PDB file of N, H, CA, C and O in Angstrom:
ATOM      1  N   ILE A   1      18.938 -29.874  21.143  1.00  0.00           N
ATOM      2  CA  ILE A   1      18.833 -29.268  19.806  1.00  0.00           C
ATOM      3  C   ILE A   1      17.585 -29.796  19.098  1.00  0.00           C
ATOM      4  O   ILE A   1      16.897 -29.046  18.404  1.00  0.00           O
ATOM      5  N   SER A   2      17.294 -31.091  19.274  1.00  0.00           N
ATOM      6  H   SER A   2      17.852 -31.700  19.837  1.00  0.00           H
ATOM      7  CA  SER A   2      16.133 -31.674  18.594  1.00  0.00           C
ATOM      8  C   SER A   2      14.834 -31.021  19.090  1.00  0.00           C
ATOM      9  O   SER A   2      13.916 -30.782  18.306  1.00  0.00           O
ATOM     10  N   THR A   3      14.768 -30.738  20.384  1.00  0.00           N
ATOM     11  H   THR A   3      15.514 -30.931  21.021  1.00  0.00           H
ATOM     12  CA  THR A   3      13.566 -30.086  20.909  1.00  0.00           C
ATOM     13  C   THR A   3      13.433 -28.676  20.343  1.00  0.00           C
ATOM     14  O   THR A   3      12.327 -28.223  20.048  1.00  0.00           O
ATOM     15  N   LEU A   4      14.548 -27.991  20.195  1.00  0.00           N
ATOM     16  H   LEU A   4      15.447 -28.359  20.435  1.00  0.00           H
ATOM     17  CA  LEU A   4      14.528 -26.653  19.622  1.00  0.00           C
ATOM     18  C   LEU A   4      14.063 -26.712  18.170  1.00  0.00           C
ATOM     19  O   LEU A   4      13.272 -25.879  17.728  1.00  0.00           O
ATOM     20  N   ALA A   5      14.558 -27.697  17.439  1.00  0.00           N
ATOM     21  H   ALA A   5      15.201 -28.374  17.798  1.00  0.00           H
ATOM     22  CA  ALA A   5      14.148 -27.865  16.045  1.00  0.00           C
ATOM     23  C   ALA A   5      12.657 -28.175  15.964  1.00  0.00           C
ATOM     24  O   ALA A   5      11.938 -27.623  15.132  1.00  0.00           O
ATOM     25  N   GLU A   6      12.210 -29.064  16.839  1.00  0.00           N
ATOM     26  H   GLU A   6      12.795 -29.513  17.515  1.00  0.00           H
ATOM     27  CA  GLU A   6      10.789 -29.407  16.865  1.00  0.00           C
ATOM     28  C   GLU A   6       9.952 -28.186  17.216  1.00  0.00           C
ATOM     29  O   GLU A   6       8.887 -27.955  16.644  1.00  0.00           O
ATOM     30  N   PHE A   7      10.456 -27.410  18.169  1.00  0.00           N
ATOM     31  H   PHE A   7      11.322 -27.597  18.634  1.00  0.00           H
ATOM     32  CA  PHE A   7       9.735 -26.212  18.588  1.00  0.00           C
ATOM     33  C   PHE A   7       9.630 -25.210  17.439  1.00  0.00           C
ATOM     34  O   PHE A   7       8.554 -24.681  17.161  1.00  0.00           O
ATOM     35  N   SER A   8      10.760 -24.954  16.773  1.00  0.00           N
ATOM     36  H   SER A   8      11.635 -25.384  16.998  1.00  0.00           H
ATOM     37  CA  SER A   8      10.749 -23.992  15.672  1.00  0.00           C
ATOM     38  C   SER A   8       9.904 -24.506  14.512  1.00  0.00           C
ATOM     39  O   SER A   8       9.254 -23.724  13.819  1.00  0.00           O
ATOM     40  N   TYR A   9       9.914 -25.842  14.299  1.00  0.00           N
ATOM     41  H   TYR A   9      10.443 -26.477  14.862  1.00  0.00           H
ATOM     42  CA  TYR A   9       9.080 -26.412  13.238  1.00  0.00           C
ATOM     43  C   TYR A   9       7.602 -26.234  13.577  1.00  0.00           C
ATOM     44  O   TYR A   9       6.804 -25.836  12.728  1.00  0.00           O
ATOM     45  N   GLY A  10       7.245 -26.532  14.824  1.00  0.00           N
ATOM     46  H   GLY A  10       7.893 -26.856  15.514  1.00  0.00           H
ATOM     47  CA  GLY A  10       5.868 -26.346  15.252  1.00  0.00           C
ATOM     48  C   GLY A  10       5.455 -24.887  15.150  1.00  0.00           C
ATOM     49  O   GLY A  10       4.325 -24.574  14.778  1.00  0.00           O
ATOM     50  N   LEU A  11       6.370 -24.011  15.480  1.00  0.00           N
ATOM     51  H   LEU A  11       7.289 -24.265  15.782  1.00  0.00           H
ATOM     52  CA  LEU A  11       6.100 -22.585  15.403  1.00  0.00           C
ATOM     53  C   LEU A  11       5.857 -22.166  13.957  1.00  0.00           C
ATOM     54  O   LEU A  11       4.943 -21.392  13.672  1.00  0.00           O
ATOM     55  N   SER A  12       6.685 -22.683  13.044  1.00  0.00           N
ATOM     56  H   SER A  12       7.427 -23.312  13.275  1.00  0.00           H
ATOM     57  CA  SER A  12       6.542 -22.312  11.635  1.00  0.00           C
ATOM     58  C   SER A  12       5.233 -22.848  11.062  1.00  0.00           C
ATOM     59  O   SER A  12       4.574 -22.163  10.280  1.00  0.00           O
ATOM     60  N   THR A  13       4.850 -24.069  11.446  1.00  0.00           N
ATOM     61  H   THR A  13       5.385 -24.626  12.082  1.00  0.00           H
ATOM     62  CA  THR A  13       3.594 -24.623  10.943  1.00  0.00           C
ATOM     63  C   THR A  13       2.408 -23.869  11.536  1.00  0.00           C
ATOM     64  O   THR A  13       1.379 -23.707  10.881  1.00  0.00           O
ATOM     65  N   LEU A  14       2.556 -23.413  12.772  1.00  0.00           N
ATOM     66  H   LEU A  14       3.392 -23.545  13.304  1.00  0.00           H
ATOM     67  CA  LEU A  14       1.496 -22.639  13.403  1.00  0.00           C
ATOM     68  C   LEU A  14       1.371 -21.262  12.771  1.00  0.00           C
ATOM     69  O   LEU A  14       0.266 -20.783  12.518  1.00  0.00           O
ATOM     70  N   SER A  15       2.516 -20.628  12.518  1.00  0.00           N
ATOM     71  H   SER A  15       3.414 -21.017  12.724  1.00  0.00           H
ATOM     72  CA  SER A  15       2.499 -19.257  12.024  1.00  0.00           C
ATOM     73  C   SER A  15       2.202 -19.177  10.536  1.00  0.00           C
ATOM     74  O   SER A  15       1.856 -18.104  10.042  1.00  0.00           O
ATOM     75  N   ALA A  16       2.326 -20.281   9.808  1.00  0.00           N
ATOM     76  H   ALA A  16       2.607 -21.153  10.209  1.00  0.00           H
ATOM     77  CA  ALA A  16       2.086 -20.262   8.364  1.00  0.00           C
ATOM     78  C   ALA A  16       0.695 -19.720   8.015  1.00  0.00           C
ATOM     79  O   ALA A  16       0.593 -18.780   7.227  1.00  0.00           O
ATOM     80  N   PRO A  17      -0.393 -20.295   8.586  1.00  0.00           N
ATOM     81  CA  PRO A  17      -1.713 -19.760   8.272  1.00  0.00           C
ATOM     82  C   PRO A  17      -1.892 -18.321   8.737  1.00  0.00           C
ATOM     83  O   PRO A  17      -2.580 -17.534   8.087  1.00  0.00           O
ATOM     84  N   ILE A  18      -1.269 -17.979   9.863  1.00  0.00           N
ATOM     85  H   ILE A  18      -0.709 -18.618  10.391  1.00  0.00           H
ATOM     86  CA  ILE A  18      -1.356 -16.611  10.380  1.00  0.00           C
ATOM     87  C   ILE A  18      -0.670 -15.648   9.410  1.00  0.00           C
ATOM     88  O   ILE A  18      -1.200 -14.582   9.096  1.00  0.00           O
ATOM     89  N   LEU A  19       0.511 -16.040   8.943  1.00  0.00           N
ATOM     90  H   LEU A  19       0.941 -16.906   9.197  1.00  0.00           H
ATOM     91  CA  LEU A  19       1.233 -15.210   7.978  1.00  0.00           C
ATOM     92  C   LEU A  19       0.447 -15.090   6.683  1.00  0.00           C
ATOM     93  O   LEU A  19       0.390 -14.020   6.076  1.00  0.00           O
ATOM     94  N   LYS A  20      -0.157 -16.195   6.263  1.00  0.00           N
ATOM     95  H   LYS A  20      -0.111 -17.064   6.756  1.00  0.00           H
ATOM     96  CA  LYS A  20      -0.944 -16.185   5.027  1.00  0.00           C
ATOM     97  C   LYS A  20      -2.102 -15.207   5.158  1.00  0.00           C
ATOM     98  O   LYS A  20      -2.373 -14.419   4.252  1.00  0.00           O
ATOM     99  N   LYS A  21      -2.781 -15.267   6.299  1.00  0.00           N
ATOM    100  H   LYS A  21      -2.561 -15.907   7.036  1.00  0.00           H
ATOM    101  CA  LYS A  21      -3.907 -14.376   6.541  1.00  0.00           C
ATOM    102  C   LYS A  21      -3.437 -12.923   6.585  1.00  0.00           C
ATOM    103  O   LYS A  21      -4.079 -12.034   6.026  1.00  0.00           O
ATOM    104  N   ALA A  22      -2.307 -12.697   7.257  1.00  0.00           N
ATOM    105  H   ALA A  22      -1.786 -13.419   7.711  1.00  0.00           H
ATOM    106  CA  ALA A  22      -1.764 -11.348   7.341  1.00  0.00           C
ATOM    107  C   ALA A  22      -1.394 -10.833   5.957  1.00  0.00           C
ATOM    108  O   ALA A  22      -1.607  -9.663   5.636  1.00  0.00           O
ATOM    109  N   ARG A  23      -0.833 -11.731   5.138  1.00  0.00           N
ATOM    110  H   ARG A  23      -0.660 -12.681   5.398  1.00  0.00           H
ATOM    111  CA  ARG A  23      -0.454 -11.341   3.782  1.00  0.00           C
ATOM    112  C   ARG A  23      -1.697 -10.997   2.969  1.00  0.00           C
ATOM    113  O   ARG A  23      -1.691 -10.036   2.199  1.00  0.00           O
ATOM    114  N   GLU A  24      -2.761 -11.776   3.137  1.00  0.00           N
ATOM    115  H   GLU A  24      -2.766 -12.557   3.762  1.00  0.00           H
ATOM    116  CA  GLU A  24      -4.012 -11.501   2.429  1.00  0.00           C
ATOM    117  C   GLU A  24      -4.587 -10.159   2.872  1.00  0.00           C
ATOM    118  O   GLU A  24      -5.050  -9.368   2.050  1.00  0.00           O
ATOM    119  N   GLU A  25      -4.552  -9.912   4.185  1.00  0.00           N
ATOM    120  H   GLU A  25      -4.176 -10.555   4.853  1.00  0.00           H
ATOM    121  CA  GLU A  25      -5.048  -8.645   4.715  1.00  0.00           C
ATOM    122  C   GLU A  25      -4.239  -7.477   4.160  1.00  0.00           C
ATOM    123  O   GLU A  25      -4.796  -6.442   3.794  1.00  0.00           O
ATOM    124  N   ALA A  26      -2.912  -7.656   4.100  1.00  0.00           N
ATOM    125  H   ALA A  26      -2.459  -8.497   4.397  1.00  0.00           H
ATOM    126  CA  ALA A  26      -2.045  -6.605   3.580  1.00  0.00           C
ATOM    127  C   ALA A  26      -2.350  -6.346   2.110  1.00  0.00           C
ATOM    128  O   ALA A  26      -2.383  -5.197   1.670  1.00  0.00           O
ATOM    129  N   ALA A  27      -2.574  -7.419   1.352  1.00  0.00           N
ATOM    130  H   ALA A  27      -2.548  -8.353   1.709  1.00  0.00           H
ATOM    131  CA  ALA A  27      -2.900  -7.273  -0.067  1.00  0.00           C
ATOM    132  C   ALA A  27      -4.233  -6.549  -0.220  1.00  0.00           C
ATOM    133  O   ALA A  27      -4.387  -5.685  -1.084  1.00  0.00           O
ATOM    134  N   LYS A  28      -5.192  -6.911   0.626  1.00  0.00           N
ATOM    135  H   LYS A  28      -5.067  -7.613   1.327  1.00  0.00           H
ATOM    136  CA  LYS A  28      -6.498  -6.264   0.584  1.00  0.00           C
ATOM    137  C   LYS A  28      -6.361  -4.777   0.888  1.00  0.00           C
ATOM    138  O   LYS A  28      -6.929  -3.933   0.195  1.00  0.00           O
ATOM    139  N   THR A  29      -5.600  -4.470   1.934  1.00  0.00           N
ATOM    140  H   THR A  29      -5.139  -5.156   2.498  1.00  0.00           H
ATOM    141  CA  THR A  29      -5.395  -3.082   2.333  1.00  0.00           C
ATOM    142  C   THR A  29      -4.715  -2.308   1.218  1.00  0.00           C
ATOM    143  O   THR A  29      -5.060  -1.156   0.954  1.00  0.00           O
ATOM    144  N   HIS A  30      -3.746  -2.942   0.561  1.00  0.00           N
ATOM    145  H   HIS A  30      -3.465  -3.878   0.776  1.00  0.00           H
ATOM    146  CA  HIS A  30      -3.014  -2.276  -0.515  1.00  0.00           C
ATOM    147  C   HIS A  30      -3.953  -1.981  -1.678  1.00  0.00           C
ATOM    148  O   HIS A  30      -3.948  -0.871  -2.210  1.00  0.00           O
ATOM    149  N   GLN A  31      -4.756  -2.961  -2.075  1.00  0.00           N
ATOM    150  H   GLN A  31      -4.760  -3.862  -1.642  1.00  0.00           H
ATOM    151  CA  GLN A  31      -5.716  -2.770  -3.157  1.00  0.00           C
ATOM    152  C   GLN A  31      -6.702  -1.674  -2.777  1.00  0.00           C
ATOM    153  O   GLN A  31      -7.055  -0.827  -3.597  1.00  0.00           O
ATOM    154  N   TYR A  32      -7.140  -1.703  -1.527  1.00  0.00           N
ATOM    155  H   TYR A  32      -6.854  -2.391  -0.860  1.00  0.00           H
ATOM    156  CA  TYR A  32      -8.141  -0.757  -1.048  1.00  0.00           C
ATOM    157  C   TYR A  32      -7.595   0.668  -1.076  1.00  0.00           C
ATOM    158  O   TYR A  32      -8.274   1.595  -1.517  1.00  0.00           O
ATOM    159  N   SER A  33      -6.352   0.832  -0.597  1.00  0.00           N
ATOM    160  H   SER A  33      -5.800   0.079  -0.239  1.00  0.00           H
ATOM    161  CA  SER A  33      -5.771   2.171  -0.544  1.00  0.00           C
ATOM    162  C   SER A  33      -5.490   2.691  -1.947  1.00  0.00           C
ATOM    163  O   SER A  33      -5.637   3.888  -2.196  1.00  0.00           O
ATOM    164  N   SER A  34      -5.087   1.818  -2.869  1.00  0.00           N
ATOM    165  H   SER A  34      -4.967   0.846  -2.667  1.00  0.00           H
ATOM    166  CA  SER A  34      -4.836   2.258  -4.239  1.00  0.00           C
ATOM    167  C   SER A  34      -6.161   2.624  -4.908  1.00  0.00           C
ATOM    168  O   SER A  34      -6.227   3.572  -5.691  1.00  0.00           O
ATOM    169  N   ALA A  35      -7.219   1.863  -4.594  1.00  0.00           N
ATOM    170  H   ALA A  35      -7.165   1.093  -3.958  1.00  0.00           H
ATOM    171  CA  ALA A  35      -8.541   2.180  -5.126  1.00  0.00           C
ATOM    172  C   ALA A  35      -9.018   3.514  -4.551  1.00  0.00           C
ATOM    173  O   ALA A  35      -9.698   4.287  -5.226  1.00  0.00           O
ATOM    174  N   GLU A  36      -8.655   3.768  -3.301  1.00  0.00           N
ATOM    175  H   GLU A  36      -8.103   3.139  -2.753  1.00  0.00           H
ATOM    176  CA  GLU A  36      -9.010   5.027  -2.642  1.00  0.00           C
ATOM    177  C   GLU A  36      -8.469   6.217  -3.425  1.00  0.00           C
ATOM    178  O   GLU A  36      -9.199   7.168  -3.701  1.00  0.00           O
ATOM    179  N   THR A  37      -7.192   6.160  -3.779  1.00  0.00           N
ATOM    180  H   THR A  37      -6.599   5.387  -3.554  1.00  0.00           H
ATOM    181  CA  THR A  37      -6.569   7.289  -4.458  1.00  0.00           C
ATOM    182  C   THR A  37      -7.107   7.427  -5.876  1.00  0.00           C
ATOM    183  O   THR A  37      -7.181   8.537  -6.405  1.00  0.00           O
ATOM    184  N   GLU A  38      -7.480   6.314  -6.494  1.00  0.00           N
ATOM    185  H   GLU A  38      -7.420   5.413  -6.065  1.00  0.00           H
ATOM    186  CA  GLU A  38      -7.954   6.366  -7.875  1.00  0.00           C
ATOM    187  C   GLU A  38      -9.382   6.902  -7.968  1.00  0.00           C
ATOM    188  O   GLU A  38      -9.670   7.752  -8.811  1.00  0.00           O
ATOM    189  N   ALA A  39     -10.277   6.411  -7.108  1.00  0.00           N
ATOM    190  H   ALA A  39     -10.043   5.721  -6.423  1.00  0.00           H
ATOM    191  CA  ALA A  39     -11.680   6.811  -7.203  1.00  0.00           C
ATOM    192  C   ALA A  39     -12.266   7.100  -5.824  1.00  0.00           C
ATOM    193  O   ALA A  39     -12.761   6.187  -5.163  1.00  0.00           O
ATOM    194  N   PRO A  40     -12.216   8.351  -5.384  1.00  0.00           N
ATOM    195  CA  PRO A  40     -12.747   8.722  -4.065  1.00  0.00           C
ATOM    196  C   PRO A  40     -14.248   8.444  -3.944  1.00  0.00           C
ATOM    197  O   PRO A  40     -14.714   7.996  -2.897  1.00  0.00           O
ATOM    198  N   SER A  41     -15.007   8.711  -5.020  1.00  0.00           N
ATOM    199  H   SER A  41     -14.628   9.075  -5.871  1.00  0.00           H
ATOM    200  CA  SER A  41     -16.454   8.494  -4.961  1.00  0.00           C
ATOM    201  C   SER A  41     -16.762   7.008  -4.823  1.00  0.00           C
ATOM    202  O   SER A  41     -17.649   6.622  -4.062  1.00  0.00           O
ATOM    203  N   GLY A  42     -16.028   6.175  -5.559  1.00  0.00           N
ATOM    204  H   GLY A  42     -15.307   6.488  -6.177  1.00  0.00           H
ATOM    205  CA  GLY A  42     -16.201   4.729  -5.452  1.00  0.00           C
ATOM    206  C   GLY A  42     -15.845   4.247  -4.062  1.00  0.00           C
ATOM    207  O   GLY A  42     -16.479   3.341  -3.522  1.00  0.00           O
ATOM    208  N   ARG A  43     -14.815   4.869  -3.482  1.00  0.00           N
ATOM    209  H   ARG A  43     -14.300   5.605  -3.921  1.00  0.00           H
ATOM    210  CA  ARG A  43     -14.398   4.503  -2.129  1.00  0.00           C
ATOM    211  C   ARG A  43     -15.527   4.775  -1.141  1.00  0.00           C
ATOM    212  O   ARG A  43     -15.834   3.937  -0.293  1.00  0.00           O
ATOM    213  N   GLN A  44     -16.138   5.943  -1.254  1.00  0.00           N
ATOM    214  H   GLN A  44     -15.889   6.624  -1.943  1.00  0.00           H
ATOM    215  CA  GLN A  44     -17.225   6.290  -0.339  1.00  0.00           C
ATOM    216  C   GLN A  44     -18.355   5.269  -0.438  1.00  0.00           C
ATOM    217  O   GLN A  44     -18.872   4.801   0.577  1.00  0.00           O
ATOM    218  N   ARG A  45     -18.732   4.930  -1.668  1.00  0.00           N
ATOM    219  H   ARG A  45     -18.312   5.310  -2.492  1.00  0.00           H
ATOM    220  CA  ARG A  45     -19.816   3.985  -1.869  1.00  0.00           C
ATOM    221  C   ARG A  45     -19.436   2.625  -1.281  1.00  0.00           C
ATOM    222  O   ARG A  45     -20.264   1.940  -0.680  1.00  0.00           O
ATOM    223  N   TYR A  46     -18.153   2.243  -1.470  1.00  0.00           N
ATOM    224  H   TYR A  46     -17.481   2.799  -1.958  1.00  0.00           H
ATOM    225  CA  TYR A  46     -17.694   0.936  -1.004  1.00  0.00           C
ATOM    226  C   TYR A  46     -17.577   0.903   0.518  1.00  0.00           C
ATOM    227  O   TYR A  46     -17.909  -0.099   1.152  1.00  0.00           O
ATOM    228  N   ARG A  47     -17.107   1.993   1.093  1.00  0.00           N
ATOM    229  H   ARG A  47     -16.837   2.807   0.578  1.00  0.00           H
ATOM    230  CA  ARG A  47     -16.821   2.005   2.529  1.00  0.00           C
ATOM    231  C   ARG A  47     -18.115   2.027   3.347  1.00  0.00           C
ATOM    232  O   ARG A  47     -18.293   1.191   4.233  1.00  0.00           O
ATOM    233  N   CYS A  48     -19.006   2.952   3.071  1.00  0.00           N
ATOM    234  H   CYS A  48     -18.862   3.632   2.351  1.00  0.00           H
ATOM    235  CA  CYS A  48     -20.236   3.033   3.856  1.00  0.00           C
ATOM    236  C   CYS A  48     -21.426   3.232   2.912  1.00  0.00           C
ATOM    237  O   CYS A  48     -21.829   4.368   2.661  1.00  0.00           O
ATOM    238  N   PRO A  49     -21.988   2.143   2.389  1.00  0.00           N
ATOM    239  CA  PRO A  49     -23.103   2.245   1.454  1.00  0.00           C
ATOM    240  C   PRO A  49     -24.378   2.708   2.151  1.00  0.00           C
ATOM    241  O   PRO A  49     -24.753   2.171   3.193  1.00  0.00           O
ATOM    242  N   SER A  50     -25.039   3.700   1.575  1.00  0.00           N
ATOM    243  H   SER A  50     -24.735   4.137   0.728  1.00  0.00           H
ATOM    244  CA  SER A  50     -26.317   4.142   2.118  1.00  0.00           C
ATOM    245  C   SER A  50     -27.417   3.244   1.554  1.00  0.00           C
ATOM    246  O   SER A  50     -27.197   2.585   0.537  1.00  0.00           O
ATOM    247  N   PRO A  51     -28.584   3.196   2.178  1.00  0.00           N
ATOM    248  CA  PRO A  51     -29.679   2.344   1.678  1.00  0.00           C
ATOM    249  C   PRO A  51     -29.989   2.602   0.205  1.00  0.00           C
ATOM    250  O   PRO A  51     -30.299   1.674  -0.542  1.00  0.00           O
ATOM    251  N   LYS A  52     -29.903   3.868  -0.207  1.00  0.00           N
ATOM    252  H   LYS A  52     -29.651   4.622   0.400  1.00  0.00           H
ATOM    253  CA  LYS A  52     -30.163   4.218  -1.604  1.00  0.00           C
ATOM    254  C   LYS A  52     -29.195   3.494  -2.533  1.00  0.00           C
ATOM    255  O   LYS A  52     -29.606   2.830  -3.484  1.00  0.00           O
ATOM    256  N   LEU A  53     -27.892   3.634  -2.239  1.00  0.00           N
ATOM    257  H   LEU A  53     -27.558   4.173  -1.466  1.00  0.00           H
ATOM    258  CA  LEU A  53     -26.871   3.033  -3.093  1.00  0.00           C
ATOM    259  C   LEU A  53     -26.938   1.510  -3.046  1.00  0.00           C
ATOM    260  O   LEU A  53     -26.735   0.844  -4.062  1.00  0.00           O
ATOM    261  N   ALA A  54     -27.221   0.966  -1.879  1.00  0.00           N
ATOM    262  H   ALA A  54     -27.386   1.507  -1.054  1.00  0.00           H
ATOM    263  CA  ALA A  54     -27.263  -0.490  -1.741  1.00  0.00           C
ATOM    264  C   ALA A  54     -28.434  -1.066  -2.537  1.00  0.00           C
ATOM    265  O   ALA A  54     -28.344  -2.176  -3.062  1.00  0.00           O
ATOM    266  N   GLY A  55     -29.531  -0.315  -2.628  1.00  0.00           N
ATOM    267  H   GLY A  55     -29.605   0.587  -2.201  1.00  0.00           H
ATOM    268  CA  GLY A  55     -30.708  -0.806  -3.341  1.00  0.00           C
ATOM    269  C   GLY A  55     -30.526  -0.797  -4.847  1.00  0.00           C
ATOM    270  O   GLY A  55     -31.083  -1.649  -5.539  1.00  0.00           O
ATOM    271  N   SER A  56     -29.750   0.157  -5.372  1.00  0.00           N
ATOM    272  H   SER A  56     -29.298   0.850  -4.810  1.00  0.00           H
ATOM    273  CA  SER A  56     -29.583   0.243  -6.826  1.00  0.00           C
ATOM    274  C   SER A  56     -28.527  -0.744  -7.306  1.00  0.00           C
ATOM    275  O   SER A  56     -27.589  -1.052  -6.570  1.00  0.00           O
ATOM    276  N   PRO A  57     -28.666  -1.239  -8.517  1.00  0.00           N
ATOM    277  CA  PRO A  57     -27.698  -2.205  -9.045  1.00  0.00           C
ATOM    278  C   PRO A  57     -26.336  -1.594  -9.307  1.00  0.00           C
ATOM    279  O   PRO A  57     -25.423  -2.290  -9.752  1.00  0.00           O
TER     280      PRO A  57
END
């Protein structure tokens, strides 16, 4: 049982940063998709900036 506990503890400590990163990615995706629906033109500029748009402030 102690080895199982140690294993699950090691697994949880290992997966913590992975879960955190996944959560951050999910939050980013959520913000991105909501921004998509709100402003399609802004989305285009954000997704693939052309040299013209990138040069202007």
